[in-house]
N, C-alpha and C positions, 0 to 999 in steps of 0.2 A: 467530756461533759463538764460544764461550768455550773456553779451555783452562787446565788446572791441572796442577801437579806435586803429587803427594801422597806423603808418607812416612808409613808406618804402623808403629807401635811396639807391642810386646806379643808374645804367642805367635801368630805369623803365618807361620811357615815349617814345612813338613812336616805341615800340617793341612788341606790343600785350599783354602787361602785364595786362591791365584792362580786356580785353576779356578773357584771360586765368584764371584770378582770378574769374571772373563770372562763368566760366565752373566748376571750383573746388567748388565754393560755391553752385551751383545748385546740383552737385553730392552729397555734404554732407548735403543738406537741411539747408544751412546757409542763413539767410536773411540779407539784408543790402545794402550798396552802396559803390562804389569805384570811385574816381575821381583824376585827375591830379591837382597838386598844382603848382603855378607859379614859385616856386623855384626849380623845377625839381623832387620833390618827389611825391609820390602817397599816398593818405589818404584813409583808409578803415574804415567803421563802419560795424561790423559784429556781429551777434547774433545767438544763437542756443544752443542746448544741449551741456553741458560741454565737453563731449568726442569728439563730432563732431567739436566743436570750436577749441579744441586743435589740432586736425588733420589739420584743416584749417590753423591755425597759422604755423604749421610745414611746410605745403605745400608752404606758402608764403615765409618763410625763405629759402626754397630750390629753389625758383623762379619758378612760374608756367609756365612762358614763356621761351622757349629754347633760345630766343634772348636777354633776360634781364639778368642783373647781379645785384643781390641783395647784397649790401654791409652790410647793417644792417637794423633792424627794431626796432621800439619802440612800445610797447604794453601797453595800459592803460585801466584799467577796467572802465566801464561806466554803466549807467542804461539802461536796455532794453527799446526799443521804440516799443510799441504795434502797432503803425501805419505803421511800415515797413512790407511789404509783398513782398516776392520774393527777388531777388538780382539784382541790376541794376547798370549800369555804367553811369557816368555823364560826 
């Protein structure tokens, strides 16, 4: 299992981005959490099988919400958290 922290920049708040991210995570069996940051970005902690996680990252880059505009993302490896179950929005 791999885990990453992702920070998403662009028009990603108030446009269904977190909900769309959760739908993709559920489809790919990714566990984690997504939440808005006060500076207008979105932060994601995601973990799962390497291949599924790479698909998830690509979907985030392509903007899971048709109303969002992802300008760029930052991806950082992190340690998996065994206490995370499912994927949730905060």
